[in-house]
Backbone of each chain as ProteinMPNN parsed JSONL, in Angstrom:
{"seq_chain_A": "MATYQLDITREHCPMTFVKTKIELAKLKAGDTLEVLLSEGEPLENVPRTSQEQGYHVLGVEPAGEKIYKVIIQK", "coords_chain_A": {"N_chain_A": [[128.595, 233.28, 118.375], [128.561, 229.543, 117.665], [126.702, 226.907, 116.546], [127.222, 223.71, 116.649], [126.854, 219.976, 114.728], [126.982, 216.903, 115.429], [126.896, 213.352, 114.733], [127.347, 210.036, 116.303], [126.418, 207.54, 116.216], [126.675, 205.637, 114.795], [129.084, 204.915, 115.168], [132.355, 203.182, 116.328], [134.471, 202.388, 119.258], [137.581, 203.106, 118.751], [136.55, 205.391, 117.392], [134.389, 207.103, 118.126], [135.409, 208.947, 120.515], [137.299, 209.651, 118.966], [136.418, 211.2, 116.742], [134.629, 213.016, 117.818], [136.649, 214.309, 119.389], [138.155, 215.59, 117.528], [136.197, 217.052, 116.248], [135.54, 219.118, 118.714], [137.98, 220.247, 118.751], [137.841, 222.093, 116.937], [136.386, 223.933, 117.898], [135.314, 227.266, 118.71], [135.965, 229.737, 121.532], [132.864, 229.385, 123.751], [131.282, 227.989, 121.328], [129.105, 225.94, 120.645], [128.672, 222.089, 120.593], [126.622, 220.024, 119.742], [126.195, 216.536, 120.205], [125.247, 213.664, 118.936], [124.669, 210.487, 120.359], [124.946, 207.058, 121.261], [123.812, 205.033, 123.987], [125.777, 203.304, 126.576], [128.902, 202.64, 126.527], [129.771, 205.382, 124.797], [127.759, 206.842, 125.974], [128.635, 207.02, 128.773], [131.069, 207.74, 128.705], [132.252, 210.191, 126.677], [130.716, 212.596, 127.666], [131.892, 212.898, 130.439], [134.742, 212.675, 129.554], [135.084, 214.693, 127.863], [134.924, 217.011, 129.805], [136.584, 216.698, 131.53], [138.925, 217.762, 129.873], [138.391, 220.253, 129.889], [136.399, 221.423, 128.574], [132.912, 222.353, 128.989], [130.363, 220.668, 129.947], [126.832, 220.967, 129.007], [124.513, 219.441, 128.734], [122.661, 216.669, 129.042], [120.444, 214.704, 126.808], [117.54, 212.718, 126.437], [116.996, 211.436, 123.221], [115.915, 209.734, 121.257], [115.667, 206.067, 120.282], [117.532, 204.696, 123.025], [119.446, 206.655, 122.078], [121.179, 209.271, 122.555], [121.31, 212.801, 123.074], [124.343, 215.013, 123.414], [125.311, 218.04, 124.902], [128.065, 220.468, 124.692], [130.023, 222.539, 125.438], [132.661, 224.843, 124.495]], "CA_chain_A": [[128.673, 232.017, 118.672], [128.001, 229.213, 116.453], [126.437, 225.37, 116.814], [127.144, 222.514, 115.475], [126.082, 219.031, 115.212], [127.877, 215.554, 115.108], [126.575, 211.957, 114.959], [128.405, 209.415, 116.351], [125.718, 206.836, 116.75], [127.228, 204.37, 113.877], [130.734, 204.655, 115.185], [132.062, 201.877, 117.727], [135.343, 202.673, 119.772], [137.847, 204.371, 119.399], [136.308, 206.651, 116.106], [133.253, 207.967, 119.073], [135.906, 209.539, 120.628], [138.083, 210.478, 118.046], [135.575, 212.092, 116.318], [134.368, 214.284, 119.092], [137.455, 215.201, 119.858], [138.573, 216.241, 116.296], [135.133, 218.45, 116.289], [135.748, 219.961, 119.841], [139.2, 221.126, 119.041], [137.268, 222.894, 115.983], [135.423, 224.84, 118.111], [135.769, 228.628, 119.059], [135.283, 229.716, 122.803], [131.417, 229.727, 123.723], [130.561, 227.599, 120.372], [128.782, 224.391, 120.894], [128.859, 220.868, 119.701], [125.372, 218.843, 119.761], [126.618, 215.279, 119.864], [124.12, 211.992, 119.372], [125.526, 208.82, 120.691], [124.31, 205.644, 121.643], [124.135, 204.42, 125.442], [126.724, 202.745, 126.72], [130.422, 203.294, 126.496], [129.948, 206.706, 124.174], [127.162, 207.974, 126.814], [129.258, 207.363, 130.006], [132.885, 208.254, 128.551], [132.315, 211.087, 126.425], [130.76, 213.818, 128.342], [133.083, 212.939, 131.2], [136.627, 213.037, 129.068], [135.043, 215.895, 127.691], [134.909, 217.828, 130.815], [138.271, 216.475, 131.584], [139.807, 218.471, 128.843], [137.957, 221.579, 129.874], [134.713, 221.524, 128.293], [131.623, 222.267, 129.566], [128.729, 220.026, 129.48], [125.534, 221.629, 129.342], [123.049, 219.174, 129.325], [122.644, 215.031, 128.389], [119.111, 214.677, 126.919], [117.378, 211.394, 125.067], [116.664, 211.756, 121.779], [115.363, 208.388, 119.824], [115.544, 204.686, 121.496], [118.969, 204.217, 123.355], [120.175, 207.5, 121.619], [121.127, 210.32, 123.755], [121.562, 214.406, 122.543], [124.959, 215.248, 124.692], [125.905, 219.511, 124.126], [128.982, 220.04, 124.913], [130.133, 224.037, 124.997], [133.813, 225.611, 124.718]], "C_chain_A": [[127.888, 230.696, 117.945], [127.679, 227.206, 117.047], [126.644, 224.443, 115.95], [126.874, 221.344, 116.05], [127.053, 217.686, 114.778], [127.117, 214.129, 115.337], [127.204, 210.854, 114.835], [127.913, 208.111, 116.835], [125.943, 205.762, 116.216], [128.492, 204.263, 114.063], [130.775, 203.593, 116.375], [134.134, 203.17, 117.968], [136.695, 202.361, 118.866], [137.426, 205.956, 118.616], [135.207, 207.708, 116.855], [134.538, 209.193, 119.37], [136.87, 210.626, 119.845], [137.22, 211.853, 117.266], [135.045, 213.347, 116.901], [135.395, 214.813, 119.614], [138.226, 216.169, 118.868], [137.309, 217.421, 115.993], [134.934, 219.438, 117.54], [136.804, 221.033, 119.718], [138.728, 222.012, 117.527], [136.53, 224.275, 116.423], [136.053, 226.263, 119.205], [135.279, 228.742, 120.633], [133.988, 230.173, 122.738], [130.963, 228.944, 122.416], [130.013, 226.315, 121.231], [128.475, 223.48, 120.281], [127.816, 220.233, 120.347], [126.054, 217.112, 119.328], [125.848, 213.917, 120.375], [125.049, 211.249, 119.289], [124.574, 208.027, 121.045], [124.437, 205.43, 123.106], [124.749, 203.371, 125.426], [127.844, 203.208, 127.191], [130.192, 205.154, 126.022], [129.232, 207.425, 125.297], [127.976, 208.369, 128.054], [130.138, 208.061, 129.989], [132.611, 209.589, 127.701], [131.811, 212.237, 126.98], [131.82, 213.944, 129.56], [134.499, 213.331, 130.982], [135.794, 214.313, 128.27], [135.218, 217.112, 128.786], [136.207, 217.838, 131.213], [139.227, 217.263, 131.129], [139.259, 219.524, 128.677], [137.349, 222.15, 129.096], [133.697, 221.567, 129.19], [130.16, 221.526, 129.405], [127.382, 220.347, 129.747], [124.502, 220.918, 129.387], [123.177, 217.647, 128.141], [121.024, 214.959, 128.041], [118.754, 213.546, 125.918], [117.089, 211.824, 123.875], [116.642, 210.296, 120.114], [115.672, 206.871, 121.303], [117.201, 204.543, 121.381], [119.764, 205.152, 122.327], [120.005, 208.977, 122.131], [121.967, 211.552, 122.899], [122.875, 214.758, 123.925], [125.814, 217.005, 123.778], [126.696, 219.652, 125.096], [129.77, 222.242, 124.544], [131.868, 224.238, 125.116], [134.302, 226.566, 125.303]], "O_chain_A": [[126.692, 230.807, 117.677], [128.405, 226.531, 117.777], [126.326, 224.373, 114.763], [126.671, 221.196, 117.255], [127.759, 217.688, 113.77], [126.745, 214.0, 116.503], [127.646, 210.455, 113.757], [128.572, 207.473, 117.656], [125.585, 204.748, 116.815], [129.159, 203.594, 113.274], [129.863, 203.208, 117.107], [134.667, 204.069, 117.317], [136.739, 201.273, 118.293], [137.73, 207.104, 118.942], [135.055, 208.858, 116.443], [134.655, 210.174, 118.635], [137.101, 211.825, 120.001], [137.429, 213.065, 117.293], [135.087, 214.48, 116.421], [135.236, 215.8, 120.333], [138.78, 217.219, 119.194], [137.57, 218.54, 115.551], [134.246, 220.451, 117.414], [136.8, 222.167, 120.195], [139.676, 222.67, 117.1], [136.203, 225.26, 115.761], [136.896, 226.244, 120.102], [134.369, 228.018, 121.038], [133.683, 231.098, 121.986], [129.805, 229.33, 122.258], [130.49, 225.871, 122.276], [127.904, 223.748, 119.224], [128.001, 219.857, 121.504], [126.29, 216.74, 118.179], [125.78, 213.338, 121.46], [126.001, 211.203, 118.51], [123.395, 208.373, 121.116], [125.559, 205.795, 123.457], [124.557, 202.488, 124.59], [127.92, 204.034, 128.101], [130.431, 206.049, 126.833], [129.741, 208.462, 125.723], [128.108, 209.53, 128.444], [130.342, 208.933, 130.833], [132.934, 210.45, 128.52], [132.59, 213.169, 126.782], [132.521, 214.95, 129.668], [135.25, 213.979, 131.711], [136.682, 215.166, 128.266], [135.71, 218.167, 128.387], [136.899, 218.856, 131.247], [140.253, 217.509, 131.763], [139.359, 220.057, 127.572], [137.583, 223.322, 128.797], [133.657, 220.794, 130.147], [129.146, 221.9, 128.815], [126.852, 219.94, 130.781], [123.495, 221.368, 129.933], [123.58, 217.568, 126.98], [120.278, 215.157, 129.0], [119.36, 213.35, 124.865], [116.95, 213.046, 123.815], [117.014, 210.097, 118.957], [115.794, 206.811, 122.526], [117.926, 204.38, 120.4], [120.684, 204.622, 121.705], [118.983, 209.663, 122.118], [122.986, 211.357, 122.237], [122.558, 214.776, 125.114], [126.465, 217.145, 122.743], [126.448, 219.215, 126.22], [129.834, 222.845, 123.473], [132.332, 223.599, 126.06], [135.489, 226.85, 125.138]]}, "seq_chain_B": "MANKLSIISFSGDFDKLTAVFTLATGAAAVGYEVNLFFTFWGLDAIKKKQGRSFVGGSPLTRLFGFFMGGVKAAPVSRLNFLGASPRIFRWLMRRNNVATPEELIDAAKALGVHFYACEMAMHILGLTKDDFIPEVKDVLGVASFLQIAGGGQTLFI", "coords_chain_B": {"N_chain_B": [[149.992, 218.253, 134.637], [149.494, 216.352, 131.7], [148.129, 212.865, 131.198], [150.301, 210.236, 130.113], [150.898, 207.717, 127.586], [152.758, 205.75, 125.848], [153.676, 203.92, 123.093], [155.469, 200.886, 122.431], [155.539, 199.48, 119.12], [156.088, 197.023, 117.701], [155.789, 194.377, 116.011], [154.232, 194.798, 113.422], [152.183, 193.721, 112.8], [148.607, 192.618, 111.349], [146.224, 192.77, 112.561], [147.58, 193.267, 115.581], [148.685, 195.977, 114.866], [146.253, 197.268, 114.691], [145.757, 197.128, 117.393], [147.386, 198.714, 118.473], [147.056, 201.22, 116.968], [144.312, 201.682, 118.167], [144.58, 201.826, 120.277], [146.364, 203.834, 120.72], [144.698, 206.29, 119.604], [142.559, 206.523, 120.921], [143.52, 206.95, 123.025], [144.351, 209.459, 123.032], [142.454, 211.025, 122.049], [140.845, 211.202, 124.248], [142.586, 213.132, 125.893], [144.96, 212.336, 126.2], [148.849, 212.125, 126.022], [150.654, 211.008, 123.516], [152.967, 208.8, 122.829], [154.486, 206.927, 120.07], [156.396, 204.234, 119.422], [158.42, 202.984, 117.084], [159.304, 200.435, 116.06], [161.315, 197.405, 114.186], [159.731, 195.404, 112.932], [157.516, 196.688, 113.183], [157.93, 199.111, 111.963], [157.55, 199.356, 109.207], [154.924, 199.886, 109.079], [154.985, 203.025, 108.862], [156.211, 203.772, 106.89], [157.098, 205.89, 104.043], [156.497, 204.939, 101.551], [153.653, 202.837, 100.892], [152.509, 199.618, 100.441], [154.191, 197.131, 98.478], [157.368, 197.826, 97.981], [160.28, 198.418, 97.034], [162.282, 199.253, 99.79], [165.267, 200.031, 100.862], [168.477, 200.231, 102.031], [170.334, 198.336, 100.944], [170.604, 195.258, 98.45], [169.918, 193.202, 99.864], [168.11, 193.939, 102.082], [166.21, 195.478, 100.745], [164.622, 193.766, 99.706], [164.023, 192.663, 101.808], [162.119, 194.871, 102.375], [160.52, 194.798, 100.359], [159.281, 192.584, 100.704], [158.332, 192.908, 103.306], [156.116, 194.989, 102.918], [154.157, 196.562, 103.9], [151.007, 198.514, 105.441], [149.452, 197.464, 103.965], [149.902, 195.046, 103.377], [149.898, 193.467, 105.413], [150.051, 190.585, 107.55], [148.03, 188.973, 109.627], [148.326, 187.938, 113.015], [147.732, 185.42, 113.954], [146.003, 182.46, 112.298], [146.462, 183.338, 109.322], [145.921, 182.19, 106.611], [147.593, 182.541, 104.167], [147.426, 184.976, 103.414], [144.361, 185.901, 103.253], [143.23, 186.348, 105.438], [143.336, 189.101, 106.284], [142.106, 190.611, 104.534], [139.798, 189.515, 104.641], [139.179, 190.578, 107.434], [139.188, 193.472, 106.752], [137.087, 193.418, 105.614], [135.169, 192.733, 107.191], [136.045, 194.478, 109.332], [134.644, 197.251, 107.682], [131.901, 196.334, 107.467], [131.068, 196.322, 109.398], [131.299, 198.894, 110.915], [133.601, 199.463, 112.23], [136.775, 201.004, 112.27], [139.38, 200.973, 110.097], [143.187, 199.729, 110.172], [143.962, 201.708, 108.163], [142.644, 203.963, 108.462], [142.575, 204.827, 111.222], [145.654, 205.103, 111.571], [145.389, 207.178, 109.992], [143.435, 208.812, 111.846], [145.047, 208.857, 114.026], [147.226, 210.889, 113.142], [145.73, 213.183, 112.555], [145.298, 213.763, 115.255], [147.348, 214.457, 116.683], [149.531, 212.493, 117.486], [152.523, 211.862, 118.329], [155.042, 210.588, 116.318], [157.481, 208.229, 116.462], [160.604, 206.971, 115.339], [162.937, 203.754, 115.356], [166.27, 203.788, 115.989], [168.135, 202.143, 115.877], [167.124, 199.282, 114.337], [166.299, 200.673, 112.386], [168.781, 201.28, 111.062], [169.56, 198.453, 110.913], [167.645, 197.558, 108.529], [168.405, 199.068, 106.263], [167.093, 201.647, 106.655], [165.988, 205.117, 106.089], [165.442, 208.35, 107.521], [164.169, 209.672, 105.897], [162.608, 207.973, 104.206], [160.325, 207.365, 105.347], [156.891, 208.709, 106.771], [156.208, 211.833, 106.948], [155.544, 212.75, 109.385], [156.529, 211.145, 111.085], [158.455, 212.065, 114.022], [160.931, 212.153, 114.988], [164.114, 210.184, 114.955], [165.086, 208.001, 117.466], [166.973, 206.199, 120.197], [167.304, 203.849, 122.311], [167.906, 204.976, 124.898], [166.742, 207.723, 124.93], [163.893, 207.22, 124.21], [163.198, 205.917, 126.357], [163.218, 208.403, 127.962], [161.596, 209.943, 126.965], [159.125, 208.601, 127.402], [159.139, 208.309, 129.301], [157.577, 208.495, 133.234], [154.929, 207.954, 132.397], [152.477, 205.304, 130.832], [153.576, 202.544, 129.818], [153.359, 200.476, 126.759], [154.083, 197.577, 125.118], [153.378, 196.238, 121.681]], "CA_chain_B": [[149.984, 217.191, 133.503], [148.781, 215.271, 130.915], [148.569, 211.616, 131.388], [150.973, 209.567, 129.075], [150.985, 206.7, 127.103], [154.14, 205.452, 125.027], [153.539, 202.48, 123.057], [156.482, 200.212, 121.611], [155.083, 199.374, 118.402], [156.876, 196.266, 117.211], [154.916, 193.533, 115.632], [154.079, 194.775, 112.165], [150.934, 192.714, 112.026], [147.61, 193.907, 110.949], [146.015, 192.783, 114.067], [148.556, 194.221, 116.577], [148.754, 197.056, 114.594], [145.032, 197.893, 114.952], [145.377, 197.756, 118.765], [148.368, 200.059, 118.361], [146.072, 202.257, 116.928], [143.18, 201.787, 118.487], [144.648, 202.541, 122.196], [146.875, 205.689, 120.334], [144.101, 207.341, 119.034], [141.651, 206.505, 121.851], [144.146, 207.707, 124.362], [144.982, 210.576, 122.325], [140.989, 211.917, 121.876], [140.646, 211.816, 125.883], [143.689, 213.755, 126.14], [146.371, 211.606, 126.484], [149.908, 212.521, 125.239], [150.639, 209.725, 123.016], [153.954, 208.19, 121.894], [154.528, 205.538, 119.259], [157.734, 204.198, 119.435], [158.267, 202.023, 115.793], [160.618, 199.157, 116.058], [161.804, 196.261, 113.76], [158.5, 195.146, 112.044], [156.33, 197.96, 113.316], [158.881, 200.316, 111.347], [156.4, 198.743, 108.14], [153.587, 200.532, 109.241], [155.351, 204.157, 108.574], [157.172, 203.773, 105.448], [156.368, 206.789, 103.011], [155.998, 204.385, 100.098], [153.095, 201.844, 101.32], [152.245, 198.602, 99.138], [154.907, 196.541, 97.946], [158.516, 198.41, 97.084], [161.893, 197.998, 97.157], [162.665, 200.602, 100.149], [166.416, 199.78, 101.568], [169.911, 200.266, 101.487], [171.145, 196.826, 100.231], [169.413, 194.39, 97.839], [169.108, 192.316, 100.653], [167.21, 195.179, 102.389], [165.388, 195.912, 99.551], [164.156, 192.393, 99.383], [162.735, 192.732, 102.903], [161.126, 195.765, 102.229], [158.974, 194.704, 99.49], [158.047, 191.259, 101.335], [156.881, 193.212, 104.371], [155.051, 195.205, 102.125], [153.388, 198.122, 104.638], [150.199, 198.185, 106.208], [148.176, 197.155, 102.828], [150.342, 194.073, 102.967], [150.265, 193.145, 106.967], [149.392, 189.681, 107.574], [147.132, 188.837, 110.73], [149.255, 187.351, 113.565], [147.196, 183.909, 113.16], [145.103, 182.298, 111.021], [146.661, 184.43, 108.362], [145.37, 181.888, 105.313], [148.201, 183.003, 102.747], [147.084, 186.54, 103.445], [143.366, 185.828, 103.075], [142.479, 186.869, 106.475], [143.766, 190.248, 106.495], [141.113, 191.067, 103.39], [138.379, 189.486, 105.496], [138.992, 191.502, 108.57], [138.928, 195.036, 106.463], [135.754, 193.424, 104.689], [134.217, 192.83, 108.1], [135.458, 196.406, 109.468], [133.597, 198.105, 106.634], [130.588, 196.137, 107.184], [130.493, 196.596, 110.99], [131.601, 200.141, 110.533], [135.013, 199.707, 112.693], [138.153, 201.787, 111.627], [140.464, 200.009, 109.753], [144.212, 200.27, 110.361], [144.638, 203.324, 107.526], [141.979, 204.855, 109.137], [143.074, 204.904, 112.635], [146.96, 205.864, 111.349], [145.0, 209.231, 109.431], [143.267, 209.468, 112.855], [146.87, 209.347, 114.835], [147.82, 211.977, 112.565], [145.064, 214.298, 113.335], [145.035, 213.855, 116.912], [148.929, 214.874, 117.11], [149.956, 211.068, 118.084], [154.286, 211.818, 118.247], [155.76, 208.952, 116.139], [159.305, 207.837, 116.521], [161.484, 205.364, 114.451], [163.939, 203.253, 116.186], [167.095, 204.476, 115.13], [168.593, 200.319, 115.692], [165.935, 198.868, 113.322], [166.395, 201.436, 110.963], [170.102, 200.941, 110.767], [169.215, 196.793, 110.141], [166.865, 197.697, 107.452], [168.629, 199.811, 105.795], [165.843, 202.539, 106.169], [166.582, 206.342, 106.415], [164.113, 209.136, 107.949], [163.434, 210.267, 104.442], [161.587, 206.859, 103.963], [159.092, 207.279, 106.733], [155.567, 209.624, 106.811], [156.41, 213.559, 107.445], [155.004, 212.804, 110.591], [157.856, 210.974, 111.999], [159.085, 213.567, 114.194], [162.944, 211.959, 115.229], [164.658, 209.101, 115.222], [165.407, 207.542, 118.716], [167.524, 204.801, 120.599], [166.52, 203.155, 123.899], [167.689, 205.268, 126.157], [165.63, 208.894, 124.121], [162.462, 206.714, 124.136], [162.534, 206.099, 128.012], [163.2, 209.388, 128.359], [160.017, 210.465, 126.548], [158.198, 207.632, 128.191], [159.324, 208.534, 131.604], [156.222, 208.848, 134.102], [153.327, 207.429, 131.977], [151.938, 203.973, 130.991], [154.162, 201.889, 128.504], [153.022, 199.236, 126.12], [154.96, 196.601, 124.39], [152.625, 195.412, 120.929]], "C_chain_B": [[149.251, 216.463, 132.837], [149.053, 214.046, 131.325], [149.152, 211.526, 129.897], [150.795, 208.573, 128.904], [152.002, 206.628, 125.947], [153.778, 203.932, 124.575], [154.269, 201.8, 122.256], [155.676, 199.539, 120.502], [156.021, 198.033, 117.463], [156.96, 194.784, 116.355], [154.829, 193.74, 113.668], [152.506, 194.256, 111.95], [149.815, 193.32, 111.973], [146.788, 193.84, 112.602], [146.48, 193.85, 115.241], [148.879, 195.893, 116.043], [147.436, 198.298, 114.435], [145.001, 198.177, 116.424], [146.25, 198.501, 119.242], [147.786, 201.24, 118.194], [144.974, 202.903, 117.692], [143.605, 202.62, 120.069], [145.243, 203.893, 121.627], [145.491, 206.754, 120.192], [142.968, 207.299, 120.011], [142.116, 207.923, 123.1], [144.013, 209.313, 124.049], [143.604, 211.639, 122.573], [140.567, 212.125, 123.123], [141.777, 212.657, 126.462], [145.148, 213.469, 126.588], [147.493, 212.355, 125.961], [150.631, 211.139, 124.953], [152.205, 209.709, 122.246], [153.919, 206.909, 121.167], [155.995, 205.249, 118.718], [157.939, 203.16, 118.111], [159.43, 201.261, 115.794], [160.803, 197.914, 115.397], [160.258, 196.055, 112.501], [157.543, 196.166, 111.985], [156.726, 199.089, 112.61], [157.846, 200.344, 109.719], [155.651, 199.833, 107.984], [153.624, 202.172, 109.045], [156.158, 204.456, 107.737], [156.348, 204.583, 104.736], [155.724, 205.842, 101.687], [155.03, 202.927, 101.049], [152.339, 200.585, 100.182], [153.704, 198.042, 99.018], [156.45, 197.539, 97.153], [159.616, 198.194, 97.648], [162.667, 198.884, 97.964], [164.09, 199.629, 100.832], [167.443, 200.338, 101.256], [170.472, 199.641, 100.749], [170.208, 196.18, 99.317], [168.765, 193.534, 98.673], [167.859, 193.193, 101.767], [166.22, 194.95, 101.954], [164.588, 194.825, 99.505], [162.874, 192.552, 100.725], [161.714, 193.625, 102.642], [160.226, 195.84, 101.531], [158.32, 193.349, 99.684], [157.404, 192.062, 102.634], [155.57, 194.11, 103.776], [153.776, 196.504, 102.524], [151.944, 197.438, 104.731], [148.918, 197.202, 105.397], [148.473, 195.813, 103.069], [150.493, 193.193, 104.518], [149.648, 192.114, 107.008], [148.945, 189.516, 109.128], [148.233, 187.654, 111.441], [148.799, 185.78, 113.648], [146.1, 183.793, 112.332], [145.339, 182.943, 109.642], [145.809, 183.765, 106.877], [146.048, 182.517, 104.425], [147.641, 184.389, 102.551], [145.759, 186.646, 102.816], [142.467, 186.774, 104.073], [142.429, 188.451, 106.561], [142.144, 191.151, 105.555], [139.973, 190.951, 103.865], [137.635, 190.071, 106.668], [138.332, 192.689, 108.201], [137.505, 194.93, 106.225], [134.748, 193.888, 105.984], [134.232, 193.867, 109.053], [134.649, 197.33, 109.217], [132.411, 197.693, 107.569], [129.982, 196.321, 108.803], [131.045, 198.29, 111.392], [132.51, 200.165, 112.004], [136.009, 200.106, 112.084], [138.825, 200.515, 111.065], [141.829, 200.432, 110.061], [144.588, 201.5, 109.615], [143.765, 203.978, 108.091], [142.256, 205.427, 110.526], [144.754, 205.484, 112.448], [146.446, 207.029, 111.117], [144.509, 209.829, 110.602], [144.547, 209.987, 113.872], [147.21, 210.297, 114.371], [147.386, 213.38, 112.97], [145.04, 214.889, 114.384], [146.36, 214.051, 117.652], [149.54, 213.818, 117.992], [151.49, 211.705, 117.533], [154.946, 210.141, 117.815], [157.086, 209.137, 115.865], [159.732, 206.514, 116.009], [162.863, 205.215, 115.24], [165.091, 203.466, 115.158], [168.303, 202.968, 114.679], [168.128, 199.459, 114.547], [166.09, 199.124, 112.212], [167.568, 201.212, 110.15], [170.203, 199.348, 109.939], [168.878, 196.871, 108.873], [167.334, 198.461, 106.39], [168.118, 201.278, 105.554], [166.494, 204.101, 106.387], [165.344, 207.249, 106.898], [163.346, 209.275, 106.527], [162.359, 209.298, 103.65], [160.323, 206.688, 104.436], [158.043, 208.759, 106.423], [156.352, 210.796, 107.652], [156.078, 213.111, 109.204], [156.094, 211.95, 112.076], [158.478, 211.909, 112.882], [160.839, 213.373, 114.649], [162.871, 210.403, 115.169], [165.352, 208.696, 116.721], [166.146, 206.195, 118.916], [166.895, 204.908, 122.135], [166.298, 204.58, 124.969], [166.933, 207.448, 126.086], [164.578, 208.418, 124.338], [162.311, 206.583, 125.78], [162.359, 207.435, 128.896], [161.838, 210.406, 128.179], [159.028, 209.779, 127.323], [158.253, 207.827, 129.694], [157.888, 208.738, 132.359], [155.004, 208.937, 133.246], [153.353, 205.862, 131.682], [152.771, 203.681, 129.534], [153.884, 200.65, 128.211], [154.242, 198.245, 125.307], [154.009, 195.883, 123.472], [153.399, 194.789, 119.769]], "O_chain_B": [[148.305, 215.884, 133.371], [150.155, 213.884, 131.848], [148.858, 212.189, 128.903], [150.442, 207.968, 129.916], [151.995, 207.538, 125.119], [153.621, 202.981, 125.34], [153.894, 201.935, 121.092], [154.872, 198.79, 121.056], [156.613, 198.425, 116.457], [158.017, 194.202, 116.112], [155.293, 192.944, 112.851], [151.842, 194.479, 110.938], [149.733, 194.461, 112.426], [146.82, 194.681, 113.5], [145.932, 194.874, 115.648], [149.244, 196.802, 116.789], [147.471, 199.507, 114.208], [144.417, 199.173, 116.852], [146.09, 199.017, 120.348], [147.877, 202.182, 118.981], [144.718, 204.095, 117.862], [143.121, 203.575, 120.677], [144.74, 204.964, 121.967], [145.444, 207.875, 120.7], [142.261, 208.297, 119.868], [141.652, 208.934, 123.628], [143.605, 210.166, 124.836], [143.663, 212.74, 123.121], [139.914, 213.149, 123.325], [141.758, 212.801, 127.685], [146.062, 214.114, 127.101], [147.146, 213.372, 125.359], [151.072, 210.359, 125.797], [152.526, 210.439, 121.308], [153.363, 205.916, 121.635], [156.593, 205.861, 117.833], [157.266, 202.173, 118.407], [160.518, 201.724, 115.452], [160.375, 197.022, 116.131], [160.066, 196.643, 111.437], [156.879, 196.486, 111.0], [155.972, 200.061, 112.582], [157.515, 201.432, 109.248], [155.655, 200.602, 107.022], [152.539, 202.754, 109.041], [156.86, 205.461, 107.85], [155.144, 204.345, 104.628], [154.696, 206.074, 101.051], [155.66, 202.138, 101.753], [151.686, 200.923, 99.195], [154.497, 198.742, 99.648], [156.483, 197.837, 95.959], [159.764, 197.768, 98.793], [163.632, 199.427, 97.426], [163.826, 198.514, 101.28], [167.479, 200.992, 100.214], [171.148, 200.141, 99.849], [169.025, 196.517, 99.372], [167.612, 193.115, 98.567], [166.759, 192.694, 102.003], [165.319, 194.322, 102.509], [163.481, 195.184, 99.106], [161.643, 192.563, 100.741], [160.534, 193.277, 102.659], [159.248, 196.575, 101.673], [157.28, 192.95, 99.16], [156.228, 191.923, 102.968], [154.385, 193.969, 104.079], [152.93, 197.082, 101.842], [151.644, 196.313, 104.331], [147.968, 196.559, 105.843], [147.473, 195.094, 103.042], [151.291, 192.257, 104.568], [148.507, 192.235, 106.561], [149.725, 190.071, 109.903], [148.817, 186.771, 110.814], [149.656, 184.944, 113.363], [145.425, 184.672, 111.795], [144.383, 183.054, 108.873], [145.184, 184.52, 106.132], [145.354, 183.2, 103.672], [147.447, 184.811, 101.411], [145.719, 187.395, 101.84], [141.533, 187.541, 103.84], [141.38, 188.973, 106.937], [141.418, 192.041, 105.999], [139.102, 191.814, 103.755], [136.443, 190.157, 106.964], [137.332, 193.124, 108.772], [136.716, 195.849, 106.448], [133.937, 194.813, 106.023], [133.226, 194.303, 109.612], [134.046, 198.073, 109.991], [131.941, 198.513, 108.358], [128.824, 196.418, 109.21], [131.018, 198.529, 112.599], [132.084, 200.903, 112.893], [136.239, 199.422, 111.086], [138.79, 199.364, 111.501], [141.869, 201.643, 110.278], [145.358, 202.315, 110.123], [144.286, 205.06, 108.363], [142.071, 206.626, 110.736], [145.084, 206.352, 113.257], [146.808, 207.991, 111.794], [144.777, 211.011, 110.814], [144.851, 211.103, 114.293], [147.714, 211.005, 115.243], [148.024, 214.323, 113.437], [144.853, 216.083, 114.619], [146.529, 213.886, 118.86], [150.015, 214.113, 119.089], [151.579, 212.011, 116.344], [155.195, 209.118, 118.453], [157.655, 209.999, 115.196], [159.321, 205.372, 116.214], [163.631, 206.093, 115.632], [165.012, 203.379, 113.933], [168.99, 202.796, 113.672], [168.998, 198.952, 113.838], [166.089, 198.399, 111.218], [167.56, 201.005, 108.937], [170.69, 199.095, 108.837], [169.606, 196.368, 108.017], [166.546, 198.528, 105.447], [168.49, 202.001, 104.63], [167.608, 204.137, 106.91], [164.222, 206.818, 106.63], [162.177, 209.008, 106.248], [161.545, 209.638, 102.792], [159.428, 205.977, 103.979], [158.525, 209.752, 105.878], [156.942, 210.668, 108.725], [156.881, 213.5, 110.052], [156.262, 212.106, 113.286], [159.184, 212.708, 112.266], [161.714, 214.239, 114.625], [161.909, 209.644, 115.292], [166.361, 209.361, 116.957], [166.061, 205.255, 118.126], [166.274, 205.754, 122.778], [165.315, 205.062, 125.532], [166.764, 208.175, 127.065], [163.873, 209.292, 124.843], [161.374, 207.117, 126.374], [161.753, 207.625, 129.95], [161.307, 211.241, 128.91], [158.126, 210.409, 127.873], [157.641, 207.576, 130.733], [157.067, 209.316, 131.648], [154.179, 209.846, 133.35], [154.2, 205.176, 132.255], [152.681, 204.322, 128.486], [154.029, 199.731, 129.018], [155.351, 198.729, 125.082], [153.553, 194.866, 123.993], [152.836, 194.012, 118.998]]}, "name": "protein", "num_of_chains": 2, "seq": "MATYQLDITREHCPMTFVKTKIELAKLKAGDTLEVLLSEGEPLENVPRTSQEQGYHVLGVEPAGEKIYKVIIQKMANKLSIISFSGDFDKLTAVFTLATGAAAVGYEVNLFFTFWGLDAIKKKQGRSFVGGSPLTRLFGFFMGGVKAAPVSRLNFLGASPRIFRWLMRRNNVATPEELIDAAKALGVHFYACEMAMHILGLTKDDFIPEVKDVLGVASFLQIAGGGQTLFI"}
């Protein structure tokens, strides 16, 4: 079970979702992806849409000024 | 059943293609089934030979193919300023870290967005399926497109 990192703090819609989806698709069962993202649209929607697609959101933690880390597991 | 978004990509303009592929990639990334139906000027975006090239079945259609010129030569729908505006927009996009149409098209391919070409418009422009990128899944008429798009949301851009 591996852990991967993805930083989408500099990305804008739709690449925030696109990059997350492409990385999530590479995960094997039990792997986790830690996504660094900005508050606003990415923070509101990346955890929600990941959950809708059957992934588990293990946590959302502050990781800097207006930046959060979302931990997603397959 | 997954949500579904089908977009009729008619325009071929730089800004409208940006809208098509922004919606398509965003929807695909959040789990939608996405179908893109390229017709008329929109077909220019999925040609294998991008840039100005004489693609077409007759001298007249080859001339159209040359002047349409693919995504790189696509004009913006307003204030094109003889082709200066798309260059300015590309520069602004890179500067603001926003994806360009080419990057969005690559993302759409990676996300498994379905590409379809309009049979009627291909016939007018003298194009065959071999003139398009391999991701173009099929050549369709209206009835087949309606069947594929049925039960989902459809946009015309």
